[in-house]
Phi, psi and omega in degrees: 000134185265133183266155176263115192250145175207150176258139177235137189245123182285164178297350182252004171096009177270125182247130174228168182259146171233124182242122183259144173226132187094159184238340180221175173103176182300129181284137187235115180264118190249129178249132182288173169295180191312127177061021185279176184241171176298342179269353187296329179298326179280314181301331186249022171075009176296314189295316177300320182284346180257358181306329170303325178280324180292309183295331187272000184067033183265331178221147158249128189254125174252121189244136176236160174288154170272167168235032187290333184295339181247005183228261190295325182279348187273091188289348180285346180249154183289160185304322186291315176297324171299326182290315190291321171308310178298321177308316179297315178301313178302316183295332168297319186293307190289322185271343185240306189286312175300323173289332176292320178298316186291317178299322176303320195259005177078019171148173182301135175219151174298132183252136178266132174266142173224149178203158175237137183047238180301334174296336178284333171298310174304314182300309187289314181304314182293316181300315183286328177278335185223059188287343173293338180255320185240080189286348179229137176231125185244108178260122179254108177063036180280152171242128193245019181230093183292347180285356174258007180262067180057033188274160180205158182086169183300140175271107181264188191292330180289319179295322178304302192291353170252020181233101185297334175285347173271305187272339173301313184291344178256014169299136174194180178066209186296317179306313182291325177289328173292315191292324179296341181255348196256335190223158176218116189252137174241114185251117183237141183202157174258180172242014190264201187306137174066006172277350169245315170234135002261011189277332184069017180300320186292306186292324182293316183297314172306315177300310180292330178299311177301319183294321177296313176301324177297327180268359179074019180274132179304125183209126166269125171252115190241100174261115183276174193273187184295347174269018183243101189264177176281082192196158187297326183299319174293314185297325176309309183286330184288312178307317181294316180301314189275322177295332176298329185285328190254012183228000000 
């Protein structure tokens, strides 16, 4: 399946790619694994795995580049600086990618976010922070505490507000009441190879699911068995299973 690619440049000068597959259906914004590109979903069989939904017009899949190499994965800079870099990436998504998706589909529509590995963090964090745009967030084998990603230096406000394990336990008031009706988080993980070591995906996924449950934020926790590794082959099956539910 051939994707339609375009380059989008932020107001701050960062350029990333958006690749679209399909022409109709619910928009799904897909974030690749750590430091991945907009082509990763095609290169690793995810587009083919989702082709039944794409070909049937149930979803339009929009894949983006990550900026992890200059943000969360850049170990030479302190955590707060990584978070500020990610904040700029999020603005690119909100100010460039989202309007492009809406334009393609003829107007504003609710966008489902999905991501694999570190991309799962992006999908879930953006849904929790911007549920008015992304009312469903699907995380596959994610790790949701950036302070554990070889982090160093002080944690400032930006790192705090991009760390679900920090801000979810403190959600309250009108915002929490609204979030309980506005967002649906789906956390999926396996018990197979690499889901515990070295990724920490299994314990992190369970931790975040517990925090969301404590605050009453709708969340499905779906743990697959020991035959399900931290790998694209598992994510293909998991993505098809859950996107079928929401399309």
